[in-house]
Structure formats: C-alpha cells, structure tokens
N, C-alpha and C positions, 0 to 999 in steps of 0.2 A: 335803768338799774333795777334789779329784782327787789321785791319786798321780802324782808326777813320776818317770818311768822312762826307761830308754834305749830306743832304737828296737828293738834286738834283744829286750829284755825284753817290750816290747809285742807284737811280732810272734809271740813264743813263746806268747802267750795263745791264739792261734788254733789249733784242733785240726783234724785231717782231717774233712772233711764240714761244716765250719762255713760259715755264710752271712755275707756281708759287704756292707754298703752302702758304696759309694765315691762321694765327692763329686767334682766336676770334670767337665770336658767336653773331649774330645780332648786329654787330659793337662794341660790348663790348670786349675790349682787342685786338683791331685790330691796325694795323700800319697806323694811320690816315694821318700822314704827308707824308709817303712814297706813299700812295695811291694818295694823292693830287698831289705829284710830278710826278707820272706816268701819271695822267690825263693831267697835264700841258705839259709834253713831247709828249703825244699822241701816245705812242707805241701801235701798232695794233696786231690783231690776237693772243692774249694771250690765254693760257689755264690756268684756275684757279682751284685750289682744295681747298675747304673750307667747313666748316660744313653747313653754310647758306649763301645765297647771299644777306643778309642784306636788305637794303632799297635803293630806287633809289637815294637818296641824302646822304646816309651814308654808311661807310664801303666799301666793294668791289663792292656794288651796283652802286657806282659812276662810276666805270670803265665800267660796263655793260650798264648803261644808256648812256654813252659816246661812245658806239659802238666800244670798244677796245677789246672785248672778243669774241673768236670764239668757245671755248669749256669750259664746266664746269663739274666738278665732285663735287657733293654736296648732302646733305641729306635733305635740306629744301629750297624751293624757294617761299614759300607762302606769304612772306612779301615784295616781290619785283615784282611789276607788269611789269617792263621792262624785267626781266628775262622771265616771262611767255609769254609776247607778242612776244619777239624775238624767243623763242623756238617754239611757235605755228606758226610763220611766216617762220620757217626754217632758220632763220639768225644765230642761234647758236645751237650747239649740247650739250644736257644736259644728263649726266648720273646720275640718282638718285640712291643713295646708302644708305642703312640703316646706321645710324650714328655710331653704334658700329662696324659694318663691315668696314666702311670707315677709322675710326681711327686705327683699328687693321691692316688694309692694309698698312697704313702709318708707323705705329710702326714697322711692319715687314720689311719694306724697310730700316728703320733706324737701325734695329738690324741685317741686312744682312740675313734675313730668306727668304725661298723660297715661302712663302705665308701663308695663314690662312685657317683653316678648320672651316666651319660654316654650321649649318643646315638651316640658314635663307635664304629663297628664293627657297628651294627645291620644285619641283612640280609647279613652276611658270615660267613666262617668264624670270625671273632673271637667271634661270639655263640654259637657251638656250646657247649652244656653250661653256659651261664651263665643266671642268673635275669634275666628281663625284668620290670621294674616300670613300671606306668602311673601317671603323675601328670598330672592335668588333661588326660586324653585323649591324652597324649603318652608314647611308649615310651622307656624308658632301660634300658641294661645296668647291672646291679649289679657293679661291680668291687671286689673285696674288698681290705682293707688289706694292705700289704706291709711286714713288719718283718724284722729279721735278728739273728743272734747278735751281730754287731759293726757299728759304723759307723766308718769311717776318714775323718776330717775334716781338711781343710787350712785353717788360719786364719792370719791375719797375727800377731795378738798374743793372749795370754791373761793374765789375772791369776791369782794363786794359788788363787782360788776357781773357776777354770775358765771365767770369763766370756770370751766370744770376740768379736773383731772381725775382719773380713775385708778383703781387698784386691781391688778391682775385680771381675772376673767370677768370682772364687772364691766370690762370694756367691750365684751362680746356684742351685746345688743343695746345697752343703754345709750351710746352715742347716736345710734340710728333712731331709736325711739324718741330721743330728745328733740329731734327736728320736726316730728310729725304731729305733735300735740298742739291744739289751739292754745292751751295753757299748760306750761311745763313747770312741774314742781320737783326740785332736786333735794333729796335727803342726803346730807353730807356730814362727815366727821368734824370738819373744821371750816370756819369762814375766816379767810385771811384778808389783810389789807391789800388794796390795789398795788401791784408791783411785786408782791411776794410770790406770785406764780410767774415763772418765766414764760414769755409768749411762745417760746419753742415747745413748752410742755402742755399747752392748752389743747385739749381734744375737742370739747364742746364750747364754742364761743358763747359768751354771755348773752348775745342777742336772742338766743333761743330760750333763755331761762326767765320765767316770770316770778317765781317764788323760791326762796331757800328756807329749809328747815334743818335744824341740827339733829343728828342721829341720837345724841345723848344731850338732852336739854338740861341746862343748869337750874 
C-alpha cells in the first residue's frame, strides 16, 4: 500500500543527480505541485525524461529555467527557449528521441523487456553506435529500455491501494511512465477508499505506486 505524504516530503526524496520520468505533454497532465516543490528545494543535476520540455514558466520547463537539470531525454524542445539556449551553450545534454520510440523504450523498461526494434533512424546519425538487428531480411535499430530513479505521475483519482484513474489527455504518457520508475509518486486530486474505484476503471494498478500526494493539500 503506498504511503500518503505531503508534496514537500515527496520532492525531498529526490537527490542531486537523480533521474525522473515525468508524465504529461506541454504541461498538460503534469505534476505541477511536485515540480514547484522541487524548484523550492532546489535539487540540482537532475536527468529528466519527458515527451516535451514544456515552457519556461510551466511544467518541467520551470526546473530547466531554474538551472536544476543536467540531462534531458525528450522528443520536443521547441516551446522552451531555456532548453534551447542551455543546450546550445553546452550547459545541458539533450537526447532528442522520436516520441513513439521514446515511449516504447519506457514501456519496455516497465515490462522488463530487453529493448525495442524500430526502423526509425536507420541510415542517420541516430543509428551511430547502436546495434542493428535483421529480422526477415529487414533491418531494425535496437533501442534499449529507459527507466529512472523516480516517476512523477499526474492522475485524477487514487484509492488507498494506489490504483489510479486519469482524466482526458493525462492518460497519454502517465500510465507508461508509472511502470518504469523505481519509485513512483502520484499527484492526485482525490484519494478514495478501497472499493470506490471500479476495477474496470483502473488504468494503473496500485502495485506500481509507492507514494501518493494530494494536488490540493488541505
């Protein structure tokens, strides 16, 4: 059963140099309060894995603008000028990964698979240093699994066992991210009693969730 903690207590679990998977896209479906708490604590040298680096003043972009991030794996940095400037200045290392490949690599980590085979990137700089595997006379790149020390997940509701349900587009990457963090922290609007969420509605089973925090703490 996950422990229910405050946002600040959850953010304090993250140490300098930690890697974090963030759900959401362009700040929609992201853990806003956990990100604000991380900014307040000021934990440095983070590695973040996220579909997009959002904006300078919203989502994970807040951490980048505050110079707390050293490495990024992402598919989209076009809406965050701080990411672009720090990358061009050599302040942060950015690995740009096609979105489908990135999410499949994270899903592979969560499922305990050895990697993903994809033709995307063959014949380009993306293939440099990577293993090429031939299946039925067709070449594929082996993209290895991506996991992290933490997964920060935004969900609509949880029960006390940590079973999660999502709202609208928050479901796009959060369920996949939830499976690939060694420690998964879910920021939710409500924490319900066991039985108040129908088993048919559970998207992320509670076995993947270690901590719960309330989006609006009382």
